[in-house]
C-alpha positions in Angstrom: 148.2 -76.8 18.6 151.7 -77.0 20.1 152.8 -79.6 17.4 152.9 -79.1 13.7 149.9 -80.2 11.7 151.5 -83.4 10.3 152.9 -84.6 13.7 149.7 -83.5 15.4 147.4 -85.5 13.0 149.8 -88.5 13.3 149.6 -88.4 17.1 145.8 -88.2 17.0 145.6 -91.0 14.5 147.9 -93.2 16.7 145.8 -92.5 19.7 142.5 -93.3 17.9 144.0 -96.6 16.4 145.2 -97.7 19.9 141.8 -97.2 21.3 140.2 -99.2 18.6 142.4 -102.2 19.1 141.0 -103.2 22.4 137.6 -104.8 23.2 137.8 -105.2 27.0 136.4 -102.1 28.9 139.4 -102.0 31.3 141.9 -102.1 28.3 140.0 -99.3 26.5 140.0 -97.2 29.6 143.8 -97.6 30.1 144.4 -96.8 26.5 142.3 -93.7 26.6 144.1 -92.3 29.6 147.6 -93.2 28.3 146.9 -91.7 24.9 145.5 -88.5 26.4 148.5 -88.0 28.7 150.9 -88.6 25.8 149.0 -86.5 23.3 148.7 -83.4 25.4 152.1 -83.9 27.2 150.8 -83.9 30.7 152.3 -85.4 33.9 149.1 -87.1 35.0 145.9 -88.3 33.5 142.9 -90.1 34.8 139.4 -91.3 33.7 136.6 -92.2 36.1 133.5 -94.1 35.2 130.8 -93.1 37.8 128.6 -95.6 39.5 125.0 -95.0 40.8 126.1 -94.4 44.5 128.1 -91.2 44.4 131.4 -93.0 43.6 133.3 -94.5 40.7 132.8 -98.0 39.3 136.2 -97.7 37.7 139.0 -95.2 37.9 142.1 -95.5 35.8 145.2 -93.4 36.2 148.4 -92.8 34.2 151.6 -91.1 35.5 151.1 -92.4 39.1 153.3 -95.2 40.2 151.8 -98.4 41.6 153.1 -97.8 45.2 151.9 -94.2 45.2 148.6 -95.3 43.9 148.2 -97.8 46.7 149.2 -95.1 49.3 146.6 -92.7 48.1 143.9 -95.0 49.3 140.3 -95.4 48.3 138.8 -94.3 45.0 137.6 -90.7 45.0 134.0 -89.8 45.4 132.0 -87.7 42.9 132.8 -84.3 44.3 134.4 -81.0 43.5 135.7 -80.8 39.9 135.0 -84.4 39.1 131.4 -83.9 40.1 131.3 -80.7 38.0 132.4 -82.5 35.0 129.8 -85.2 35.4 126.9 -83.0 36.3 127.5 -80.0 34.1 128.8 -82.0 31.3 131.2 -79.2 30.1 135.0 -78.8 29.9 136.9 -77.5 32.9 140.2 -75.7 32.1 141.9 -74.1 35.3 145.2 -72.4 36.0 145.4 -74.0 39.4 142.8 -76.5 40.5 143.7 -76.0 44.2 142.4 -72.5 44.0 139.0 -73.3 42.5 136.2 -72.8 45.1 135.0 -76.3 44.3 138.3 -78.0 45.2 137.9 -80.2 48.3 141.5 -81.4 48.8 143.0 -84.9 48.4 144.8 -87.4 50.4 148.4 -86.7 51.7 149.9 -89.2 49.3 148.2 -87.6 46.2 150.6 -86.0 43.8 150.6 -82.2 43.7 148.6 -80.8 40.8 148.1 -77.3 39.5 147.0 -76.6 36.0 144.1 -78.8 35.0 142.1 -79.8 32.0 139.1 -82.1 32.2 135.9 -82.8 30.3 133.2 -85.4 30.3 133.2 -88.4 28.0 129.6 -88.5 26.6 127.4 -90.8 24.4 124.6 -88.5 23.4 123.0 -87.3 26.7 124.7 -90.0 28.8 127.9 -89.2 30.6 130.1 -92.2 30.5 133.0 -90.8 32.5 135.2 -87.9 33.4 138.6 -87.5 31.7 141.1 -85.2 33.1 144.8 -84.1 32.8 147.1 -82.2 35.1 150.4 -80.5 35.1 151.2 -79.7 31.4 154.9 -80.3 30.7 155.6 -76.7 29.5 156.5 -73.2 30.8 153.4 -71.8 32.5 152.5 -68.1 31.8 152.2 -66.1 35.1 148.9 -66.8 36.6 147.9 -68.8 33.5 147.2 -72.4 32.6 149.7 -74.5 30.7 146.7 -76.1 28.9 145.5 -74.1 25.9 142.3 -73.8 23.9 143.9 -76.0 21.2 144.6 -78.6 23.9 141.0 -78.5 25.0 139.8 -78.9 21.4 142.1 -81.8 20.9 141.0 -83.5 24.1 137.4 -83.0 23.0 138.1 -84.9 19.8 139.8 -87.6 21.7 136.9 -87.8 24.2 134.4 -88.2 21.4 136.2 -91.1 20.0 136.8 -92.4 23.5 133.0 -92.5 24.0 132.6 -94.6 20.8 135.4 -97.1 21.8 134.1 -97.3 25.3 130.5 -97.9 24.1 131.7 -100.6 21.6 133.7 -102.3 24.5 130.6 -102.2 26.7 128.5 -103.8 24.0 131.2 -106.4 23.4 131.3 -107.3 27.0 127.5 -107.5 27.3 127.5 -109.7 24.1 130.1 -111.9 25.6 128.2 -112.3 28.9 125.1 -113.4 27.0 127.3 -115.8 25.1 128.8 -117.2 28.2 125.3 -117.5 29.8 124.2 -119.4 26.7 127.3 -121.5 26.8 126.7 -122.3 30.5 123.1 -123.4 29.7 124.4 -125.6 26.8 127.1 -127.1 29.0 124.6 -127.8 31.7 122.6 -129.9 29.3 125.6 -131.7 27.9 127.1 -132.3 31.3 123.8 -133.7 32.5 123.6 -136.1 29.5 127.2 -137.2 29.2 128.1 -137.4 32.8 124.9 -138.9 33.9 125.4 -141.7 31.4 128.9 -142.3 32.7 127.7 -142.3 36.3 124.9 -144.6 35.5 127.4 -147.0 33.9 129.6 -146.6 36.9 126.9 -147.5 39.3 125.9 -150.7 37.3 129.5 -151.8 37.1 130.1 -151.2 40.8 126.9 -153.3 41.5 128.3 -156.1 39.3 131.6 -156.0 41.1 129.9 -156.2 44.4 127.9 -159.2 43.3 131.0 -161.0 41.9 133.6 -160.2 44.7 132.9 -163.5 46.6 132.2 -166.0 43.9 134.5 -164.7 41.1 137.2 -162.4 42.5 139.1 -162.2 39.2 136.0 -160.9 37.3 135.2 -158.5 40.2 138.7 -157.1 39.8 138.1 -156.4 36.1 134.7 -154.7 36.9 136.5 -152.5 39.5 139.1 -151.6 37.0 136.2 -150.5 34.7 134.7 -148.5 37.5 138.0 -146.6 37.8 138.2 -146.0 34.1 134.6 -144.8 33.9 135.2 -142.4 36.9 138.3 -141.0 35.1 136.3 -140.4 31.9 133.5 -138.7 33.8 136.1 -136.4 35.6 137.8 -135.6 32.2 134.5 -134.6 30.6 133.6 -132.3 33.4 137.1 -130.7 33.3 137.1 -130.3 29.5 133.7 -128.5 29.5 134.3 -126.3 32.5 137.9 -125.3 31.8 136.8 -123.3 28.7 134.8 -120.8 30.7 136.7 -117.7 31.8 136.9 -117.7 35.6 135.2 -114.7 37.3 138.2 -114.4 39.7 140.4 -113.4 36.8 138.2 -110.4 36.0 137.8 -109.5 39.7 141.3 -110.2 41.1 143.7 -110.3 38.2 146.1 -112.9 37.1 148.6 -113.0 40.0 146.0 -113.2 42.7 144.0 -115.8 40.8 147.1 -118.0 40.2 148.2 -117.7 43.8 144.8 -118.8 45.1 144.5 -121.7 42.6 148.0 -122.9 43.5 147.2 -122.7 47.2 144.2 -124.9 46.7 146.2 -127.5 44.7 148.9 -127.4 47.4 146.3 -128.4 50.0 144.6 -131.0 47.7 147.7 -132.9 46.6 150.7 -134.6 48.4 153.1 -132.8 46.2 154.4 -129.4 47.3 153.0 -126.8 44.9 154.6 -123.3 45.1 154.1 -119.9 43.4 156.2 -116.8 43.0 154.9 -113.8 41.1 157.0 -110.6 40.8 156.7 -107.3 38.8 153.7 -108.3 36.7 151.1 -105.6 36.2 147.8 -106.1 34.6 147.9 -107.6 31.0 145.4 -107.5 28.2 142.5 -109.8 29.2 143.2 -112.4 26.4 146.8 -112.8 27.5 145.9 -113.1 31.2 143.4 -115.9 30.3 145.9 -117.8 28.0 148.6 -117.6 30.8 146.2 -118.9 33.4 144.9 -121.8 31.1 148.5 -122.9 30.2 149.4 -122.8 34.0 146.2 -124.9 34.8 147.1 -127.5 32.0 150.7 -127.7 33.0 149.8 -128.1 36.7 147.3 -130.8 35.9 149.9 -132.8 33.9 152.5 -132.4 36.7 150.1 -133.5 39.5 148.3 -136.2 37.7 150.9 -137.8 35.4 154.5 -137.0 36.5 154.6 -138.4 40.0 156.3 -135.0 41.1 157.1 -134.3 44.7 157.4 -130.5 44.0 155.9 -128.3 41.4 157.0 -124.7 41.2 155.2 -121.9 39.3 156.7 -118.6 38.6 155.4 -115.5 36.8 157.7 -112.5 36.0 158.8 -110.0 33.5 161.3 -110.5 30.7 162.0 -107.3 28.8 158.6 -106.0 27.8 157.0 -109.4 28.0 155.7 -111.7 30.7 157.0 -115.3 31.4 155.2 -118.1 33.1 157.2 -121.2 34.1 155.9 -124.4 35.4 158.7 -126.8 36.7 158.3 -130.2 38.3 160.7 -132.8 39.5 158.6 -135.7 38.3 159.4 -138.6 35.8 159.6 -136.4 32.7 159.0 -137.7 29.2 160.4 -137.6 25.7 158.3 -135.0 23.8 159.1 -136.6 20.5 157.8 -140.0 21.7 154.7 -138.4 23.0 153.9 -136.8 19.7 154.5 -140.1 17.8 152.3 -141.9 20.1 149.4 -139.5 19.5 149.4 -138.3 23.1 149.8 -134.7 23.6 149.4 -134.1 27.4 147.7 -130.9 26.4 150.8 -129.6 24.6 148.8 -128.7 21.4 146.2 -126.7 23.2 148.8 -125.0 25.3 150.7 -124.0 22.2 147.5 -122.8 20.5 146.7 -120.6 23.5 150.2 -119.1 23.5 150.2 -118.5 19.8 146.7 -117.1 19.9 147.9 -114.0 21.9 151.1 -113.6 20.1 153.2 -115.6 22.6 155.4 -118.7 22.5 155.5 -122.0 24.4 158.6 -124.1 25.0 158.7 -127.5 26.6 161.8 -129.0 28.2 161.6 -132.6 29.4 163.8 -135.6 29.8 162.7 -139.0 31.2 163.6 -139.1 34.8 164.6 -135.4 34.9 161.4 -133.6 35.3 159.7 -131.1 33.0 159.6 -127.4 32.5 156.9 -125.7 30.5 157.4 -122.0 29.7 155.0 -119.6 28.1 156.1 -116.0 27.2 153.4 -113.4 26.4 154.2 -110.1 24.7 152.8 -108.0 27.6 150.6 -104.9 27.4 
């Protein structure tokens, strides 16, 4: 190996530990690719997980900027060298991938690549994906490849452990899907029981108010107030149950797009102006994205339902290596110490729990008559 035994083993150990820290498939894929590129000192690395239709279900890259990646266009198909790694299930080490007879070219925005090292990621006989590196950062021998046999052996070891990490992540996600399905079933029963009872009571109370409205207006007013209270309780029970389920949009669209869509809906549904700005935030670990979304939802609920705000502004941006969410309103504000003493939390406890649960922090700034700012900082990827 190009590194000494001690530093080489330390680098491999760090890479394997990094892979084992994550449970989400997407996070595992990104860690594998970043670890491989760093370990073998290459300019580019990628890992493609094939689908059943000649394409890739997922394709993760490292070393290519976000704008360049967008310019490249659609994900590649299973052809050329990528197909060879998937179908032949053996390593491919080339001095210049462009001169290989199986090379089929790439989009104009694709970075130039020459020396190439790739191999399949396998779990027994199943090929889970194709992992490859390009452009070793070293002096190339004339007509030779910068990647060595030692590099190939090292990448092979990494790929074996990557297969384990990827398999475990898939099992975790399947287990979580089953858990969510079971939770949805349980919630359906609970919602049916709890909300049906509330709605039944609401119906009876409304009927009583109707009967009293002409002969006893004062009692009718009391019954209508009870209708409003029962309706609010039913809405709160629905919200408390549903809010705990991770929205599918977060997995499919990412945090920024999910927040933007959610805020657009709120802006249309409420008289208050609700705005969103998201800049420079890339994908975060799944747990952090969910925590940020839930804190934003809770803060928005408070601002729109309780503060009397005319304008609520949500921003999501970078701060050093971390990501910061800010929800600011121009509403009535409150005294946080008075809220705590009165036993009312406005969701502050759950927001702090969500923030601390992903290694983040939550701060609340509010003064009666001066509005409120809730800020959560997450450590980032």
